[in-house]
C-alpha positions as CSV (number, residue, x, y, z in Angstrom):
1,X,0.0,0.0,0.0
2,X,1.6,3.3,-1.1
3,X,1.8,6.3,1.2
4,X,-0.4,9.3,0.6
5,X,1.2,12.2,-1.2
6,X,1.0,14.4,1.9
7,X,2.9,11.9,4.0
8,X,6.0,11.7,1.7
9,X,8.5,14.5,1.5
10,X,9.5,15.5,-2.0
11,X,13.2,15.3,-1.1
12,X,15.8,15.3,1.7
13,X,19.0,17.4,1.9
14,X,21.6,15.3,3.7
15,X,25.2,16.0,4.4
16,X,27.8,13.5,3.2
17,X,31.5,13.5,4.0
18,X,30.8,16.6,6.0
19,X,31.6,18.9,3.1
20,X,29.3,17.9,0.2
21,X,25.6,17.7,0.5
22,X,23.4,15.0,-1.2
23,X,20.0,16.1,-2.4
24,X,17.9,12.9,-2.2
25,X,14.7,13.1,-4.3
26,X,11.6,11.2,-3.1
27,X,9.0,12.7,-5.4
28,X,9.7,13.3,-9.1
29,X,6.4,15.1,-9.7
30,X,7.5,18.6,-11.0
31,X,5.1,20.6,-8.9
32,X,5.9,18.9,-5.6
33,X,9.6,18.9,-6.3
34,X,9.6,22.6,-7.3
35,X,7.9,23.6,-4.1
36,X,10.4,21.8,-2.0
37,X,13.4,23.1,-4.0
38,X,12.1,26.6,-3.5
39,X,11.6,26.1,0.2
40,X,15.1,24.7,0.7
41,X,16.7,27.4,-1.4
42,X,14.9,30.2,0.4
43,X,15.9,28.9,3.9
44,X,19.6,29.8,3.2
45,X,20.0,31.2,-0.3
46,X,23.7,32.2,0.2
47,X,24.6,28.8,1.5
48,X,22.8,27.0,-1.2
49,X,24.4,29.1,-3.9
50,X,27.9,28.1,-2.7
51,X,27.3,24.5,-1.7
52,X,28.3,21.7,-4.1
53,X,25.3,19.3,-4.5
54,X,25.2,15.6,-5.5
55,X,21.8,14.5,-6.7
56,X,20.5,11.1,-5.4
57,X,17.8,9.8,-7.7
58,X,17.7,6.2,-6.3
59,X,14.4,6.6,-4.4
60,X,12.6,7.6,-7.7
61,X,14.6,5.2,-10.0
62,X,11.3,3.7,-11.3
63,X,10.1,7.0,-12.6
64,X,11.7,6.4,-16.0
65,X,14.6,8.1,-17.9
66,X,12.6,11.0,-19.1
67,X,11.3,11.9,-15.6
68,X,14.7,11.5,-14.1
69,X,16.3,13.7,-16.7
70,X,13.6,16.3,-16.0
71,X,14.5,16.2,-12.3
72,X,18.1,17.0,-13.2
73,X,17.1,19.9,-15.3
74,X,14.7,21.2,-12.6
75,X,17.3,21.1,-9.9
76,X,19.7,23.0,-12.1
77,X,17.0,25.5,-13.1
78,X,16.3,26.1,-9.4
79,X,19.8,27.5,-8.9
80,X,21.5,24.6,-7.1
81,X,25.2,23.9,-7.9
82,X,24.9,20.4,-9.2
83,X,28.3,18.7,-9.4
84,X,27.3,15.0,-9.7
85,X,24.8,12.2,-9.5
86,X,25.0,9.7,-6.6
87,X,26.1,6.4,-8.2
88,X,23.4,3.8,-8.3
89,X,20.9,2.1,-10.6
90,X,19.1,5.3,-11.5
91,X,22.3,7.3,-12.4
92,X,23.7,4.3,-14.3
93,X,20.5,3.9,-16.3
94,X,20.4,7.6,-17.2
95,X,24.0,7.5,-18.3
96,X,23.4,4.3,-20.3
97,X,20.5,5.9,-22.2
98,X,22.3,9.2,-23.0
99,X,25.2,10.7,-21.0
100,X,25.1,14.0,-22.8
101,X,24.4,17.0,-20.5
102,X,24.6,14.9,-17.3
103,X,27.0,15.5,-14.4
104,X,29.4,12.7,-13.5
105,X,28.4,9.8,-11.3
106,X,30.0,10.1,-7.9
107,X,30.3,7.4,-5.2
108,X,29.8,9.4,-2.0
109,X,30.6,7.9,1.4
110,X,28.1,5.7,3.2
111,X,26.3,4.1,0.3
112,X,28.6,4.4,-2.6
113,X,31.9,4.1,-0.8
114,X,34.6,6.6,-0.2
115,X,38.3,7.2,-0.8
116,X,39.9,6.6,-4.2
117,X,37.8,5.0,-6.8
118,X,38.6,3.7,-10.3
119,X,39.0,6.6,-12.8
120,X,37.2,4.7,-15.5
121,X,34.5,5.8,-17.9
122,X,31.1,4.6,-16.6
123,X,30.4,2.9,-19.9
124,X,33.6,0.8,-19.9
125,X,32.0,-2.1,-17.9
126,X,28.4,-2.0,-19.2
127,X,28.7,-5.3,-21.0
128,X,28.2,-7.0,-17.6
129,X,28.1,-4.5,-14.8
130,X,27.4,-7.1,-12.1
131,X,30.2,-9.4,-13.0
132,X,33.3,-7.2,-12.6
133,X,36.8,-8.1,-13.7
134,X,38.0,-11.6,-13.1
135,X,40.3,-10.4,-10.3
136,X,37.4,-8.7,-8.7
137,X,35.2,-11.8,-8.8
138,X,38.0,-13.9,-7.3
139,X,38.6,-11.4,-4.5
140,X,34.9,-11.1,-3.8
141,X,34.6,-14.9,-3.6
142,X,37.5,-15.2,-1.2
143,X,36.3,-12.2,0.9
144,X,39.5,-10.2,0.2
145,X,39.2,-6.5,-0.3
146,X,39.2,-5.2,-3.9
147,X,41.7,-2.5,-4.6
148,X,40.5,0.2,-6.9
149,X,42.0,0.3,-10.4
150,X,43.0,3.8,-11.6
151,X,42.4,3.9,-15.3
152,X,43.2,7.3,-16.8
153,X,42.0,8.5,-20.2
154,X,43.9,11.1,-22.1
155,X,44.3,14.5,-20.6
156,X,41.7,17.0,-21.8
157,X,43.4,20.2,-23.0
158,X,41.5,23.5,-23.3
159,X,43.4,26.3,-24.9
160,X,40.7,29.0,-24.9
161,X,39.4,31.1,-22.0
162,X,36.7,29.4,-19.9
163,X,34.1,32.1,-19.4
164,X,31.4,32.7,-16.8
165,X,28.6,30.2,-17.0
166,X,30.8,27.6,-18.8
167,X,31.5,24.1,-17.4
168,X,34.4,21.9,-18.5
169,X,34.6,18.3,-17.3
170,X,37.5,15.9,-17.9
171,X,35.8,12.5,-17.5
172,X,38.2,9.7,-16.5
173,X,41.3,11.8,-16.6
174,X,43.1,15.1,-16.0
175,X,42.2,18.6,-17.2
176,X,44.7,21.2,-18.5
177,X,43.6,24.7,-19.2
178,X,46.2,27.0,-20.9
179,X,44.0,30.1,-20.7
180,X,42.3,32.2,-17.9
181,X,39.3,30.8,-16.1
182,X,36.7,33.5,-15.3
183,X,34.6,34.0,-12.2
184,X,31.4,31.9,-12.6
185,X,33.2,29.3,-14.7
186,X,33.5,25.7,-13.4
187,X,36.2,23.1,-14.0
188,X,35.7,19.4,-13.1
189,X,38.0,16.4,-13.5
190,X,38.2,12.9,-12.3
191,X,42.0,13.4,-12.0
192,X,44.1,16.5,-11.6
193,X,43.4,20.1,-12.7
194,X,46.1,22.4,-14.0
195,X,45.4,26.0,-15.0
196,X,48.3,27.9,-16.8
197,X,46.6,31.2,-16.1
198,X,44.4,32.9,-13.4
199,X,41.8,30.7,-11.8
200,X,38.9,32.9,-10.7
201,X,36.1,30.3,-11.0
202,X,35.5,26.9,-9.4
203,X,37.8,23.9,-9.7
204,X,36.7,20.5,-8.5
205,X,39.4,17.7,-8.9
206,X,39.0,14.0,-8.1
207,X,35.2,14.4,-8.4
208,X,34.8,10.6,-8.3
209,X,36.7,10.3,-5.1
210,X,40.4,10.5,-6.1
211,X,41.8,12.0,-2.9
212,X,45.3,12.2,-4.3
213,X,44.2,14.6,-7.0
214,X,45.8,18.0,-7.1
215,X,45.0,21.5,-8.4
216,X,47.7,23.8,-9.7
217,X,47.2,27.3,-11.1
218,X,49.4,30.2,-12.2
219,X,47.3,32.6,-10.0
220,X,44.7,31.6,-7.4
221,X,41.7,33.8,-7.1
222,X,39.1,30.9,-7.0
223,X,35.5,31.0,-5.8
224,X,35.6,27.3,-4.8
225,X,38.2,24.6,-4.6
226,X,37.4,20.9,-4.2
227,X,39.4,17.6,-4.1
228,X,37.6,14.3,-3.6
229,X,34.5,15.9,-2.3
230,X,36.2,18.1,0.3
231,X,35.9,21.8,-0.6
232,X,36.7,25.4,0.5
233,X,34.8,28.4,-0.7
234,X,36.2,31.8,-1.4
235,X,35.5,33.1,2.1
236,X,37.7,30.3,3.6
237,X,40.7,31.1,1.4
238,X,43.0,33.6,3.1
239,X,44.8,36.4,1.3
240,X,48.1,34.8,2.1
241,X,46.9,31.6,0.3
242,X,45.9,33.5,-2.8
243,X,48.6,34.5,-5.3
244,X,50.9,33.1,-7.9
245,X,51.8,29.5,-8.6
246,X,49.5,27.8,-6.1
247,X,49.2,24.1,-5.5
248,X,46.1,22.6,-3.7
249,X,46.3,19.2,-2.1
250,X,44.1,17.2,0.3
251,X,45.5,16.1,3.7
252,X,42.9,14.1,5.6
253,X,39.8,16.2,5.4
254,X,41.5,19.5,4.8
255,X,42.6,21.3,1.7
256,X,46.1,22.7,1.8
257,X,47.2,25.6,-0.4
258,X,50.9,26.1,-0.9
259,X,53.2,28.0,-3.2
260,X,54.7,25.8,-5.8
């Protein structure tokens, strides 16, 4: 027996890894979801504008690809900073149907695991997603832990300025930008990010959980920095940390910014 519409929340906003929030959708109906998105956004508009969000569609996985894609578009249109989809059946089904325009699948702590994960294209194992590689099946059968396999694709190189409102994602590898990155622009990479110019926008490295990822830029003036889901916004970056030739690394749960 299904619950009445009034007894089911359209969504939940839950913190994961302390620094990235997961927006879990329980109702894909556009009107109900829109009301809840507006209510959450209005509670703390400044916080919501700066907070990286991972969208969890698993509770509404049966809604169908069209409805799930509409949810992604509605969340973006509501002004949330969407950096990824919580890895699961719903996200995998969406990517299998058409990955164009979708944020990357991320395995957040708790349900999808944490730490370093394989830097492989989600489509690489679709032939039999439940079987895994032979080594993985043997390890699973023996109860031994399975070490993640880092598979890098070619580095994505961008030799033109990345302007406000633009998003560049290096799926499965590193990102190299040889031109300035404007405020309001966003860089994402499964691996490292290198900017051979001023970085004034947002840079999110290791978005699928690679905690050893690094960010380097000729000049740091960023709005947001993130490695492996841990982030710092502009207000948390001191004047001493800003400047030329900056390297960003992750130590434990803290981002360190040093001169390189």
